[in-house]
DSSP file (Angstrom, degrees, kcal/mol; ACC not computed):
  #  RESIDUE AA STRUCTURE BP1 BP2  ACC     N-H-->O    O-->H-N    N-H-->O    O-->H-N    TCO  KAPPA ALPHA  PHI   PSI    X-CA   Y-CA   Z-CA
    1    1 A M              0   0    0      0, 0.0     2,-0.2     0, 0.0     6,-0.1   0.000 360.0 360.0 360.0 165.0  131.3  184.5  121.2
    2    2 A G    >   -     0   0    0      4,-0.4     3,-2.1     0, 0.0     4,-0.3  -0.789 360.0 -23.9 140.4 177.6  132.3  181.8  123.5
    3    3 A E  T 3  S+     0   0    0      1,-0.3     0, 0.0    -2,-0.2     0, 0.0  -0.347 129.9   9.3 -63.3 130.3  133.2  178.2  123.6
    4    4 A G  T 3  S+     0   0    0     -2,-0.1    -1,-0.3     1,-0.0     3,-0.1   0.473 102.5 102.7  82.0   3.4  131.9  176.3  120.6
    5    5 A Q  S <  S-     0   0    0     -3,-2.1    -2,-0.1     1,-0.3     2,-0.1   0.433  82.3-122.1 -96.0  -3.6  130.8  179.6  118.9
    6    6 A G        -     0   0    0     -4,-0.3    -4,-0.4     2,-0.0    -1,-0.3  -0.400  26.6 -93.9  88.8-172.6  133.6  179.9  116.4
    7    7 A A        -     0   0    0     -2,-0.1     2,-0.5    -6,-0.1     0, 0.0  -0.957  16.5-142.5-143.5 156.0  136.1  182.8  116.0
    8    8 A T        -     0   0    0     -2,-0.3     2,-0.4     2,-0.0    -2,-0.0  -0.994  18.3-174.2-126.3 129.8  136.4  185.9  113.9
    9    9 A F        -     0   0    0     -2,-0.5     2,-0.5     2,-0.0    -2,-0.0  -0.931   8.2-158.9-118.8 142.8  139.8  187.1  112.6
   10   10 A T        -     0   0    0     -2,-0.4     2,-0.4     2,-0.0    -2,-0.0  -0.994  12.3-176.0-122.5 128.5  140.5  190.3  110.8
   11   11 A A        -     0   0    0     -2,-0.5     2,-0.5     2,-0.0    -2,-0.0  -0.963  13.6-155.7-121.6 141.0  143.6  190.6  108.7
   12   12 A T        -     0   0    0     -2,-0.4    -2,-0.0     2,-0.0     0, 0.0  -0.965  13.2-171.7-115.9 120.4  144.9  193.6  106.9
   13   13 A L        -     0   0    0     -2,-0.5     2,-0.1     1,-0.0    -2,-0.0  -0.868  22.6-120.9-113.6 138.5  147.1  193.0  103.9
   14   14 A P        -     0   0    0      0, 0.0     2,-0.4     0, 0.0    -2,-0.0  -0.487  26.3-126.6 -76.5 150.9  149.1  195.6  102.0
   15   15 A L        -     0   0    0     -2,-0.1     2,-0.5     0, 0.0     0, 0.0  -0.771  15.7-130.7 -93.6 142.1  148.3  196.0   98.3
   16   16 A M        -     0   0    0     -2,-0.4     2,-0.4     2,-0.0     0, 0.0  -0.820  17.4-136.3 -92.4 127.3  151.2  195.9   95.8
   17   17 A K        -     0   0    0     -2,-0.5     2,-0.5     2,-0.0    -1,-0.0  -0.642  18.1-162.2 -82.2 133.0  151.2  198.7   93.3
   18   18 A I        -     0   0    0     -2,-0.4     2,-0.7     4,-0.0    -2,-0.0  -0.974   8.6-162.7-118.6 128.0  151.9  197.5   89.7
   19   19 A H     >  -     0   0    0     -2,-0.5     4,-1.9     1,-0.2     3,-0.2  -0.887   7.3-174.8-110.2  96.6  153.0  200.0   87.1
   20   20 A L  H  > S+     0   0    0     -2,-0.7     4,-2.5     1,-0.2     5,-0.2   0.863  80.0  55.2 -61.9 -39.5  152.4  198.2   83.8
   21   21 A H  H  > S+     0   0    0      1,-0.2     4,-1.2     2,-0.2    -1,-0.2   0.869 109.7  46.7 -66.4 -37.2  153.9  200.9   81.6
   22   22 A E  H  > S+     0   0    0     -3,-0.2     4,-1.1     2,-0.2    -1,-0.2   0.892 113.6  47.2 -71.9 -38.6  157.2  200.8   83.5
   23   23 A Q  H  X S+     0   0    0     -4,-1.9     4,-1.3     1,-0.2     3,-0.3   0.903 109.1  55.4 -71.4 -36.4  157.5  197.0   83.5
   24   24 A Q  H  < S+     0   0    0     -4,-2.5    -1,-0.2     1,-0.2    -2,-0.2   0.828 109.5  46.1 -65.9 -30.4  156.7  196.9   79.8
   25   25 A S  H  < S+     0   0    0     -4,-1.2    -1,-0.2    -5,-0.2    -2,-0.2   0.748 110.2  54.4 -82.9 -21.7  159.5  199.2   79.0
   26   26 A D  H  < S+     0   0    0     -4,-1.1    -2,-0.2    -3,-0.3    -1,-0.2   0.741  88.9  96.6 -79.8 -23.1  162.0  197.3   81.2
   27   27 A R  S  < S-     0   0    0     -4,-1.3     5,-0.0     1,-0.1    -3,-0.0  -0.324  81.9-106.5 -77.9 150.7  161.4  193.8   79.6
   28   28 A Q    >>  -     0   0    0      1,-0.1     3,-2.1    -2,-0.0     4,-0.6  -0.522  24.7-123.3 -73.2 135.7  163.7  192.4   76.9
   29   29 A P  T 34 S+     0   0    0      0, 0.0     3,-0.4     0, 0.0    -1,-0.1   0.804 111.3  47.6 -51.4 -33.0  162.2  192.4   73.4
   30   30 A D  T 34 S+     0   0    0      1,-0.2    -2,-0.0     3,-0.1    -3,-0.0   0.524  89.8  81.9 -90.2  -2.5  162.7  188.7   73.1
   31   31 A E  T <4 S+     0   0    0     -3,-2.1    -1,-0.2     1,-0.3   128,-0.2   0.847 104.4  28.9 -67.7 -31.6  161.2  187.8   76.4
   32   32 A F  S  < S-     0   0    0     -4,-0.6    -1,-0.3    -3,-0.4     3,-0.1  -0.880  89.9-143.1-129.7 101.7  157.7  187.9   75.0
   33   33 A P        -     0   0    0      0, 0.0     2,-0.4     0, 0.0    -3,-0.1  -0.202  27.2 -99.7 -61.4 152.7  157.7  187.1   71.3
   34   34 A D        -     0   0    0      1,-0.1    27,-0.2    -5,-0.1    26,-0.1  -0.600  34.6-177.0 -75.7 127.2  155.2  189.0   69.0
   35   35 A L    >   +     0   0    0     25,-3.9     3,-2.2    -2,-0.4    28,-0.3   0.085  25.4 151.5-111.0  21.8  152.1  186.9   68.3
   36   36 A N  T 3   +     0   0    0     24,-0.4    26,-0.2     1,-0.3     3,-0.1  -0.275  69.9  14.7 -57.8 136.1  150.5  189.5   65.9
   37   37 A G  T 3  S+     0   0    0     24,-0.8     2,-0.5     1,-0.3    -1,-0.3   0.425  96.2 125.9  80.0   0.8  148.3  187.8   63.4
   38   38 A L    <   -     0   0    0     -3,-2.2    25,-2.7    23,-0.2     2,-0.5  -0.791  50.3-147.0 -94.5 130.8  148.2  184.6   65.3
   39   39 A K  E     -a   63   0A   0     -2,-0.5    44,-2.8    23,-0.2    45,-1.9  -0.849  17.7-173.9 -99.0 124.0  144.8  183.0   66.2
   40   40 A V  E     -ab  64  84A   0     23,-3.0    25,-2.4    -2,-0.5     2,-0.6  -0.956  15.6-154.2-121.8 132.9  144.6  181.1   69.5
   41   41 A L  E     -ab  65  85A   0     43,-2.5    45,-3.1    -2,-0.4     2,-0.5  -0.945  14.2-161.2-103.7 123.0  141.7  179.0   70.9
   42   42 A V  E     -ab  66  86A   0     23,-2.8    25,-2.6    -2,-0.6     2,-0.5  -0.912   7.3-173.6-106.0 123.9  141.9  178.8   74.7
   43   43 A V  E     +ab  67  87A   0     43,-2.9    45,-2.4    -2,-0.5     2,-0.3  -0.961  23.9 134.5-121.2 119.0  139.9  176.0   76.3
   44   44 A D        -     0   0    0     23,-2.1     6,-0.1    -2,-0.5    25,-0.1  -0.899  45.8-147.0-163.6 134.7  139.7  175.9   80.2
   45   45 A D  S    S+     0   0    0     -2,-0.3     2,-0.8    45,-0.1    23,-0.1   0.695  82.7  83.8 -80.2 -16.0  136.8  175.4   82.5
   46   46 A E     >  -     0   0    0      1,-0.2     4,-2.5     2,-0.0     5,-0.2  -0.787  69.0-155.6 -86.1 110.9  138.3  177.7   85.1
   47   47 A V  H  > S+     0   0    0     -2,-0.8     4,-2.4     1,-0.2     5,-0.2   0.838  89.3  50.7 -59.8 -38.3  137.2  181.2   84.1
   48   48 A D  H  > S+     0   0    0      2,-0.2     4,-2.1     1,-0.2    -1,-0.2   0.914 113.7  45.0 -67.8 -40.8  140.0  183.1   85.9
   49   49 A T  H  > S+     0   0    0     -3,-0.2     4,-2.4     2,-0.2    -2,-0.2   0.904 114.4  49.8 -66.3 -40.4  142.7  180.8   84.4
   50   50 A R  H  X S+     0   0    0     -4,-2.5     4,-2.3     1,-0.2    -2,-0.2   0.910 112.4  46.5 -63.4 -43.0  141.1  181.1   80.9
   51   51 A E  H  X S+     0   0    0     -4,-2.4     4,-2.5    -5,-0.2    -1,-0.2   0.870 111.4  51.7 -71.3 -35.2  140.9  184.9   81.1
   52   52 A L  H  X S+     0   0    0     -4,-2.1     4,-2.5     2,-0.2     5,-0.2   0.907 110.4  47.4 -64.2 -44.0  144.4  185.2   82.3
   53   53 A I  H  X S+     0   0    0     -4,-2.4     4,-2.6     2,-0.2     5,-0.2   0.939 113.8  48.9 -62.7 -42.8  145.8  183.1   79.5
   54   54 A A  H  X S+     0   0    0     -4,-2.3     4,-2.8     1,-0.2     5,-0.2   0.936 111.1  50.2 -59.3 -45.5  143.7  185.1   77.0
   55   55 A F  H  X S+     0   0    0     -4,-2.5     4,-2.6     1,-0.2    -2,-0.2   0.918 110.6  47.7 -61.5 -45.7  144.9  188.3   78.5
   56   56 A I  H  X S+     0   0    0     -4,-2.5     4,-0.8     1,-0.2    -1,-0.2   0.932 115.3  46.7 -61.0 -45.7  148.7  187.3   78.3
   57   57 A L  H ><>S+     0   0    0     -4,-2.6     5,-2.2    -5,-0.2     3,-0.6   0.893 111.0  51.1 -63.6 -40.3  148.3  186.1   74.7
   58   58 A Q  H ><5S+     0   0    0     -4,-2.8     3,-2.1     1,-0.2    -1,-0.2   0.890 104.7  57.1 -66.9 -37.7  146.4  189.2   73.7
   59   59 A Q  H 3<5S+     0   0    0     -4,-2.6    -1,-0.2     1,-0.3    -2,-0.2   0.748 105.3  52.5 -64.0 -19.2  149.1  191.5   75.2
   60   60 A S  T <<5S-     0   0    0     -4,-0.8   -25,-3.9    -3,-0.6   -24,-0.4   0.365 129.7-100.2 -93.1   1.6  151.5  189.7   72.9
   61   61 A G  T < 5S+     0   0    0     -3,-2.1   -24,-0.8     1,-0.3    -3,-0.2   0.423  73.5 141.9 100.4   0.1  149.2  190.5   70.0
   62   62 A A      < -     0   0    0     -5,-2.2     2,-0.6   -26,-0.2    -1,-0.3  -0.420  53.0-125.7 -75.4 148.1  147.4  187.2   69.5
   63   63 A E  E     -a   39   0A   0    -25,-2.7   -23,-3.0   -28,-0.3     2,-0.4  -0.882  38.6-160.9 -89.5 121.7  143.6  187.1   68.5
   64   64 A V  E     -a   40   0A   0     -2,-0.6     2,-0.4   -25,-0.2   -23,-0.2  -0.907  22.3-171.5-118.7 135.1  142.1  184.9   71.2
   65   65 A T  E     -a   41   0A   0    -25,-2.4   -23,-2.8    -2,-0.4     2,-0.4  -0.989  17.1-157.2-115.0 133.9  138.9  183.0   71.4
   66   66 A Q  E     +a   42   0A   0     -2,-0.4     2,-0.3   -25,-0.2   -23,-0.2  -0.874  12.7 178.7-118.0 143.0  137.9  181.4   74.8
   67   67 A V  E     -a   43   0A   0    -25,-2.6   -23,-2.1    -2,-0.4     6,-0.1  -0.979  25.4-142.0-137.9 154.3  135.7  178.5   75.5
   68   68 A A  S    S+     0   0    0     -2,-0.3     2,-0.3   -25,-0.2   -25,-0.1   0.502  78.8  28.2 -96.5  -2.6  134.8  176.9   78.9
   69   69 A S  S  > S-     0   0    0      1,-0.1     4,-0.6   -25,-0.1     3,-0.1  -0.976  74.9-113.3-151.9 164.3  134.6  173.3   77.8
   70   70 A A  H  > S+     0   0    0     24,-0.5     4,-0.5    -2,-0.3     3,-0.5   0.840 117.5  55.1 -66.0 -36.7  136.0  170.7   75.3
   71   71 A T  H >4 S+     0   0    0      1,-0.2     3,-0.5     2,-0.2     4,-0.4   0.830 105.8  51.3 -68.3 -30.8  132.5  170.4   73.8
   72   72 A E  H 34 S+     0   0    0      1,-0.2     3,-0.2    -3,-0.1    -1,-0.2   0.638  99.2  69.9 -76.0 -14.8  132.4  174.2   73.2
   73   73 A A  H 3X S+     0   0    0     -4,-0.6     4,-1.6    -3,-0.5    -1,-0.2   0.734  83.1  68.3 -79.9 -21.9  135.8  174.0   71.5
   74   74 A L  H <X S+     0   0    0     -3,-0.5     4,-1.2    -4,-0.5    -1,-0.2   0.873  97.6  49.7 -68.8 -38.4  134.7  172.1   68.3
   75   75 A Q  H >> S+     0   0    0     -4,-0.4     4,-1.9    -3,-0.2     3,-0.6   0.959 113.1  44.2 -70.2 -47.6  132.6  174.9   66.8
   76   76 A P  H 3>>S+     0   0    0      0, 0.0     4,-2.4     0, 0.0     5,-1.2   0.867 107.2  64.1 -59.7 -35.4  135.3  177.7   67.1
   77   77 A L  H 3<5S+     0   0    0     -4,-1.6     4,-0.2     1,-0.2    -2,-0.2   0.882 111.4  33.9 -58.4 -38.3  137.9  175.2   65.8
   78   78 A T  H <<5S+     0   0    0     -4,-1.2    -1,-0.2    -3,-0.6    -3,-0.1   0.760 130.0  33.4 -89.4 -28.1  136.1  175.0   62.5
   79   79 A Q  H  <5S+     0   0    0     -4,-1.9    -2,-0.2    -5,-0.2    -4,-0.1   0.887 125.0  37.1 -99.6 -43.9  134.9  178.6   62.2
   80   80 A F  T  <5S-     0   0    0     -4,-2.4    -3,-0.2    -5,-0.3    -2,-0.1   0.749  90.0-155.0 -78.0 -23.7  137.6  180.7   64.0
   81   81 A K      < -     0   0    0     -5,-1.2   -42,-0.1    -4,-0.2    -4,-0.1   0.953  15.7-155.5  43.1  72.2  140.3  178.3   62.5
   82   82 A P        -     0   0    0      0, 0.0   -42,-0.2     0, 0.0     3,-0.1  -0.307  20.7-144.0 -69.1 155.9  143.0  178.9   65.1
   83   83 A N  S    S+     0   0    0    -44,-2.8    40,-2.1     1,-0.3     2,-0.4   0.799  88.8  27.1 -83.4 -34.8  146.7  178.4   64.5
   84   84 A V  E     -bc  40 123A   0    -45,-1.9   -43,-2.5    38,-0.2     2,-0.5  -0.983  66.2-152.7-135.4 140.3  147.2  177.2   68.0
   85   85 A L  E     -bc  41 124A   0     38,-1.9    40,-2.9    -2,-0.4     2,-0.7  -0.957   7.3-169.3-110.2 121.0  145.0  175.4   70.6
   86   86 A V  E     +bc  42 125A   0    -45,-3.1   -43,-2.9    -2,-0.5     2,-0.4  -0.934  21.6 175.1-110.7 109.5  145.8  176.0   74.3
   87   87 A S  E     -bc  43 126A   0     38,-2.2    40,-3.0    -2,-0.7   -43,-0.2  -0.930  30.2-128.9-126.7 140.6  143.7  173.5   76.2
   88   88 A D  E     - c   0 127A   0    -45,-2.4    40,-0.2    -2,-0.4     3,-0.2  -0.525  14.2-152.4 -73.6 152.6  143.5  172.5   79.9
   89   89 A I  S    S+     0   0    0     38,-1.4     7,-2.2     1,-0.2     2,-1.5   0.860  79.4  64.0 -95.0 -41.4  143.7  168.8   80.5
   90   90 A G        +     0   0    0     37,-0.3    -1,-0.2     5,-0.2   -45,-0.1  -0.570  69.0 139.1 -88.0  72.3  141.7  168.4   83.7
   91   91 A M        -     0   0    0     -2,-1.5   -22,-0.1    -3,-0.2     5,-0.0  -0.856  53.6-103.5-111.6 153.0  138.1  169.4   82.7
   92   92 A P  S    S+     0   0    0      0, 0.0     2,-2.2     0, 0.0   -22,-0.3  -0.269  92.1   0.2 -70.1 163.2  134.9  167.7   83.7
   93   93 A E  S    S+     0   0    0    -24,-0.1     2,-0.6   -23,-0.1   -24,-0.0  -0.354 138.3  29.4  61.2 -74.3  132.9  165.5   81.3
   94   94 A V  S    S-     0   0    0     -2,-2.2   -24,-0.5     4,-0.0   -23,-0.1  -0.945  83.3-159.6-114.8 111.5  135.3  165.7   78.3
   95   95 A N     >  -     0   0    0     -2,-0.6     4,-2.3    -5,-0.1    -5,-0.2  -0.249  34.1 -94.2 -83.5 176.9  138.9  166.3   79.4
   96   96 A G  H  > S+     0   0    0     -7,-2.2     4,-2.5     1,-0.2     5,-0.2   0.885 123.6  54.2 -58.8 -41.5  141.7  167.7   77.2
   97   97 A Y  H  > S+     0   0    0     -8,-0.4     4,-2.6     2,-0.2    -1,-0.2   0.951 110.5  47.1 -56.8 -49.5  143.0  164.2   76.2
   98   98 A M  H  > S+     0   0    0      1,-0.2     4,-2.1     2,-0.2    -1,-0.2   0.920 112.0  51.4 -61.2 -41.4  139.5  163.3   74.9
   99   99 A L  H  X S+     0   0    0     -4,-2.3     4,-2.4     1,-0.2    -1,-0.2   0.916 108.8  50.2 -63.2 -42.2  139.2  166.6   73.1
  100  100 A M  H  X S+     0   0    0     -4,-2.5     4,-2.5     1,-0.2    -1,-0.2   0.914 109.5  49.9 -62.5 -42.4  142.5  166.2   71.4
  101  101 A R  H  X S+     0   0    0     -4,-2.6     4,-1.1     1,-0.2    -1,-0.2   0.846 110.1  52.8 -64.7 -32.6  141.6  162.7   70.2
  102  102 A Q  H  < S+     0   0    0     -4,-2.1     4,-0.4    -5,-0.2     3,-0.2   0.922 110.7  45.9 -62.4 -47.8  138.3  164.1   68.9
  103  103 A I  H >< S+     0   0    0     -4,-2.4     3,-1.4     1,-0.2    -2,-0.2   0.903 109.3  54.4 -65.3 -40.9  140.1  166.8   66.9
  104  104 A R  H 3< S+     0   0    0     -4,-2.5    -1,-0.2     1,-0.3    -2,-0.2   0.818 105.9  55.0 -63.4 -28.8  142.7  164.3   65.5
  105  105 A A  T 3< S+     0   0    0     -4,-1.1    -1,-0.3    -3,-0.2    -2,-0.2   0.572  90.6  98.4 -82.3  -8.2  139.8  162.1   64.2
  106  106 A M  S <  S-     0   0    0     -3,-1.4     7,-0.2    -4,-0.4     5,-0.1  -0.413  86.8 -96.1 -77.8 154.5  138.3  165.1   62.3
  107  107 A P    > > -     0   0    0      0, 0.0     3,-1.9     0, 0.0     5,-1.7  -0.342  36.9-109.6 -64.9 153.5  139.0  165.6   58.6
  108  108 A P  G > 5S+     0   0    0      0, 0.0     3,-1.5     0, 0.0    -2,-0.1   0.829 116.4  60.2 -59.9 -34.8  141.9  167.8   57.7
  109  109 A E  G 3 5S+     0   0    0      1,-0.3     5,-0.0     2,-0.1    -3,-0.0   0.717 106.0  49.7 -65.9 -18.3  139.6  170.6   56.3
  110  110 A L  G < 5S-     0   0    0     -3,-1.9    -1,-0.3    -7,-0.1   -29,-0.1   0.366 129.5 -95.3-101.7   4.1  138.0  170.9   59.8
  111  111 A G  T < 5S+     0   0    0     -3,-1.5     3,-0.3    -4,-0.3    -2,-0.1   0.603  92.0 117.3 100.6  12.8  141.4  171.1   61.5
  112  112 A G  S   <S+     0   0    0     -5,-1.7     2,-0.5     1,-0.2    -6,-0.1   0.970  84.2  14.5 -83.5 -55.4  141.9  167.3   62.5
  113  113 A Q  S    S-     0   0    0     -7,-0.2    -1,-0.2    -8,-0.1    -2,-0.1  -0.748  76.1-169.8-125.4  85.2  145.0  166.3   60.5
  114  114 A I        -     0   0    0     -2,-0.5    -5,-0.0    -3,-0.3     7,-0.0  -0.567  29.3-111.0 -83.1 131.5  146.8  169.4   59.2
  115  115 A P    >   -     0   0    0      0, 0.0     3,-1.3     0, 0.0    -1,-0.1  -0.269  23.9-122.3 -59.0 144.1  149.7  168.7   56.7
  116  116 A A  T 3  S+     0   0    0      1,-0.3     5,-0.1     5,-0.1    54,-0.1   0.765 108.5  46.9 -62.3 -27.9  153.2  169.4   58.1
  117  117 A L  T 3  S+     0   0    0     53,-0.1    -1,-0.3     3,-0.1     4,-0.0   0.417  81.9 123.7 -97.7  -1.0  154.1  171.9   55.4
  118  118 A A    X   -     0   0    0     -3,-1.3     3,-1.0     1,-0.1    52,-0.1  -0.347  64.1-131.5 -64.0 145.2  150.9  173.9   55.5
  119  119 A K  T 3  S+     0   0    0      1,-0.3     2,-0.2    51,-0.1    -1,-0.1   0.882 105.4  40.1 -62.9 -43.6  151.3  177.6   56.2
  120  120 A L  T 3  S+     0   0    0     49,-0.0    -1,-0.3     2,-0.0     2,-0.1  -0.285  82.3 174.0-101.3  47.6  148.7  177.8   58.9
  121  121 A L    <   -     0   0    0     -3,-1.0     2,-0.6    47,-0.2    47,-0.2  -0.348  28.8-131.6 -58.8 123.7  149.5  174.5   60.6
  122  122 A R        -     0   0    0     -2,-0.1     2,-0.3   -38,-0.1   -38,-0.2  -0.725  26.3-172.0 -83.1 122.7  147.5  174.1   63.7
  123  123 A R  E     -c   84   0A   0    -40,-2.1   -38,-1.9    -2,-0.6     2,-0.4  -0.821  12.1-139.7-110.9 155.0  149.6  173.1   66.7
  124  124 A R  E     -c   85   0A   0     -2,-0.3    21,-1.8    19,-0.3    22,-0.9  -0.896   9.7-164.7-119.3 144.7  148.2  172.1   70.1
  125  125 A L  E     -cd  86 146A   0    -40,-2.9   -38,-2.2    -2,-0.4     2,-0.4  -0.997  14.9-142.2-127.1 124.3  149.6  173.0   73.5
  126  126 A A  E     -cd  87 147A   0     20,-2.7    22,-2.1    -2,-0.4     2,-0.5  -0.746  12.6-165.5 -90.3 138.6  148.5  171.2   76.6
  127  127 A L  E     +cd  88 148A   0    -40,-3.0   -38,-1.4    -2,-0.4     2,-0.3  -0.982  23.9 152.3-124.1 118.1  148.1  173.2   79.8
  128  128 A T  E     - d   0 149A   0     20,-2.0    22,-1.8    -2,-0.5   -40,-0.0  -0.992  54.3-142.3-150.8 155.6  147.8  171.2   83.0
  129  129 A A  S    S+     0   0    0     -2,-0.3     2,-0.9    20,-0.3    -1,-0.1   0.597  92.0  84.9 -83.3 -18.8  148.3  171.1   86.7
  130  130 A Y        +     0   0    0      1,-0.1    -1,-0.0    -3,-0.1   -41,-0.0  -0.783  54.6 163.5 -87.9 112.0  149.4  167.5   86.2
  131  131 A A        +     0   0    0     -2,-0.9    -1,-0.1     4,-0.1    16,-0.0   0.215  25.4 117.5-119.3  17.0  153.1  167.9   85.3
  132  132 A G  S  > S-     0   0    0      1,-0.1     4,-2.2     4,-0.0     5,-0.1  -0.260  77.6-100.6 -79.5 172.5  154.7  164.5   85.8
  133  133 A D  H  > S+     0   0    0      1,-0.2     4,-2.8     2,-0.2     5,-0.2   0.874 122.9  52.7 -57.3 -41.8  156.4  162.3   83.2
  134  134 A V  H  > S+     0   0    0      1,-0.2     4,-2.1     2,-0.2    -1,-0.2   0.901 109.9  48.1 -64.7 -41.8  153.3  160.1   82.8
  135  135 A D  H  > S+     0   0    0      2,-0.2     4,-2.6     1,-0.2    -1,-0.2   0.916 111.2  52.7 -65.3 -42.4  151.1  163.2   82.2
  136  136 A Y  H  X S+     0   0    0     -4,-2.2     4,-2.2     1,-0.2    -2,-0.2   0.950 111.2  45.0 -54.3 -54.0  153.6  164.5   79.7
  137  137 A Q  H  X S+     0   0    0     -4,-2.8     4,-2.6     2,-0.2    -1,-0.2   0.870 111.6  52.9 -61.6 -36.7  153.6  161.2   77.7
  138  138 A Q  H  X S+     0   0    0     -4,-2.1     4,-2.4     2,-0.2    -1,-0.2   0.927 109.7  49.4 -66.0 -44.5  149.7  161.0   77.9
  139  139 A A  H  X>S+     0   0    0     -4,-2.6     5,-2.4     2,-0.2     4,-0.5   0.908 113.9  44.7 -60.7 -44.2  149.5  164.6   76.4
  140  140 A I  H ><5S+     0   0    0     -4,-2.2     3,-1.1     3,-0.2    -2,-0.2   0.914 112.0  51.8 -69.2 -42.2  151.9  163.8   73.6
  141  141 A A  H 3<5S+     0   0    0     -4,-2.6    -2,-0.2     1,-0.3    -1,-0.2   0.862 106.3  56.1 -63.0 -34.7  150.2  160.4   72.9
  142  142 A A  H 3<5S-     0   0    0     -4,-2.4    -1,-0.3    -5,-0.2   -38,-0.2   0.635 129.8 -93.6 -73.3 -12.1  146.8  162.3   72.7
  143  143 A G  T <<5S+     0   0    0     -3,-1.1   -19,-0.3    -4,-0.5     2,-0.2   0.489  80.0 134.3 119.2  -0.2  148.2  164.5   70.0
  144  144 A F      < -     0   0    0     -5,-2.4    -1,-0.4    -6,-0.2   -19,-0.2  -0.597  42.0-154.3 -80.6 145.0  149.5  167.7   71.9
  145  145 A Q  S    S+     0   0    0    -21,-1.8     2,-0.3    -2,-0.2   -20,-0.2   0.709  75.4  24.9 -88.4 -21.1  153.0  168.9   70.7
  146  146 A Q  E     -d  125   0A   0    -22,-0.9   -20,-2.7    -7,-0.1     2,-0.4  -0.936  59.9-159.2-141.8 163.2  153.9  170.6   74.0
  147  147 A H  E     +d  126   0A   0     -2,-0.3   -20,-0.2   -22,-0.2   -11,-0.1  -0.972  11.5 176.7-145.3 120.4  153.0  170.4   77.6
  148  148 A I  E     -d  127   0A   0    -22,-2.1   -20,-2.0    -2,-0.4     2,-0.2  -0.960  25.3-121.1-128.9 149.3  153.5  173.1   80.3
  149  149 A P  E     -d  128   0A   0      0, 0.0     4,-0.3     0, 0.0   -20,-0.3  -0.479  34.0 -86.6 -87.6 154.1  152.5  173.1   84.0
  150  150 A K  S    S+     0   0    0    -22,-1.8     2,-0.1    -2,-0.2   -19,-0.1  -0.707  98.6  65.7 -90.1 155.8  150.2  175.3   85.9
  151  151 A P  S    S-     0   0    0      0, 0.0     2,-0.3     0, 0.0   -23,-0.0   0.538  93.9-127.6 -64.1 146.7  150.5  177.9   87.4
  152  152 A V        -     0   0    0     -2,-0.1    -2,-0.1    -4,-0.1     3,-0.1  -0.484  10.7-146.3 -74.5 129.8  151.3  179.5   84.0
  153  153 A N     >  -     0   0    0     -4,-0.3     4,-2.3    -2,-0.3     3,-0.4  -0.883  14.8-143.5 -90.1 118.1  154.4  181.5   83.6
  154  154 A P  H  > S+     0   0    0      0, 0.0     4,-2.6     0, 0.0     5,-0.3   0.889  97.2  49.4 -51.2 -50.0  153.4  184.2   81.2
  155  155 A A  H  > S+     0   0    0      1,-0.2     4,-2.0     2,-0.2     5,-0.1   0.879 113.1  47.5 -58.1 -41.0  156.8  184.3   79.4
  156  156 A A  H  > S+     0   0    0     -3,-0.4     4,-2.2     2,-0.2    -1,-0.2   0.865 110.8  51.6 -67.6 -36.9  156.9  180.5   79.0
  157  157 A L  H  X S+     0   0    0     -4,-2.3     4,-2.5     2,-0.2    -2,-0.2   0.936 112.8  44.1 -67.2 -46.8  153.3  180.4   77.7
  158  158 A V  H  X S+     0   0    0     -4,-2.6     4,-2.2    -5,-0.2    -2,-0.2   0.883 113.7  51.0 -71.2 -34.2  154.0  183.1   75.0
  159  159 A A  H  X S+     0   0    0     -4,-2.0     4,-2.5    -5,-0.3    -1,-0.2   0.896 111.6  47.9 -67.1 -37.6  157.2  181.4   74.1
  160  160 A A  H  X S+     0   0    0     -4,-2.2     4,-2.4     2,-0.2    -2,-0.2   0.920 112.7  47.3 -67.6 -42.8  155.5  178.0   73.7
  161  161 A V  H  X S+     0   0    0     -4,-2.5     4,-2.2     2,-0.2    -2,-0.2   0.923 113.7  48.3 -61.7 -44.3  152.7  179.4   71.7
  162  162 A A  H  X S+     0   0    0     -4,-2.2     4,-2.5     2,-0.2    -2,-0.2   0.896 111.0  52.5 -65.2 -40.1  155.2  181.3   69.4
  163  163 A N  H  X S+     0   0    0     -4,-2.5     4,-1.5     1,-0.2    -1,-0.2   0.925 109.4  47.4 -61.1 -45.5  157.2  178.1   69.1
  164  164 A L  H  X S+     0   0    0     -4,-2.4     4,-0.7     1,-0.2    -1,-0.2   0.867 112.5  49.4 -63.8 -36.2  154.3  176.1   68.0
  165  165 A A  H >< S+     0   0    0     -4,-2.2     3,-0.8     1,-0.2     4,-0.4   0.891 109.3  52.3 -69.8 -38.8  153.3  178.8   65.5
  166  166 A D  H >< S+     0   0    0     -4,-2.5     3,-1.2     1,-0.2     4,-0.5   0.800  98.2  65.1 -65.6 -29.5  156.8  178.9   64.1
  167  167 A M  H >< S+     0   0    0     -4,-1.5     3,-0.9     1,-0.3    -1,-0.2   0.813  95.7  59.8 -64.9 -29.7  156.9  175.2   63.6
  168  168 A S  T << S+     0   0    0     -3,-0.8    -1,-0.3    -4,-0.7   -47,-0.2   0.720  98.3  58.3 -71.2 -21.4  154.1  175.7   61.0
  169  169 A L  T <         0   0    0     -3,-1.2    -1,-0.2    -4,-0.4    -2,-0.2   0.611 360.0 360.0 -86.1 -10.8  156.3  177.9   58.9
  170  170 A R    <         0   0    0     -3,-0.9    -1,-0.2    -4,-0.5    -2,-0.1   0.486 360.0 360.0 -77.0 360.0  159.0  175.3   58.4
């Protein structure tokens, strides 16, 4: 130690205990809609965010497939046949806008242009840290139906996915 040698700091932080069973029984039934039977494809290059989103959706009953990039999303789109796509916008190489444009250019049988009255209408949800009006307009113009900001609010995420899935039943 000494001048010009840097410094060492030690911090002790308390841990917060979480009792999942107690929290689950306290929540209102309509706070987290039931996503049973719904297939969701989650596309995000950040592993922690992707896994958190998948966990939240799985806890609400959704069947989730995760991929780390837009280029990885095309195969599960045609094989897994998700009802809803949750995609990050800010990804390297191929971003969420480019992914959505690629999907929209695909034939209907591959998930590109799903008819409005189809029972399993595929809806898209944009997930982004960019939450301004311009970003919202860009997401909508690219083909996303909804846009939510990061950090993800679990209740808002599940409600948005449920809303997009419900739109397909009308």
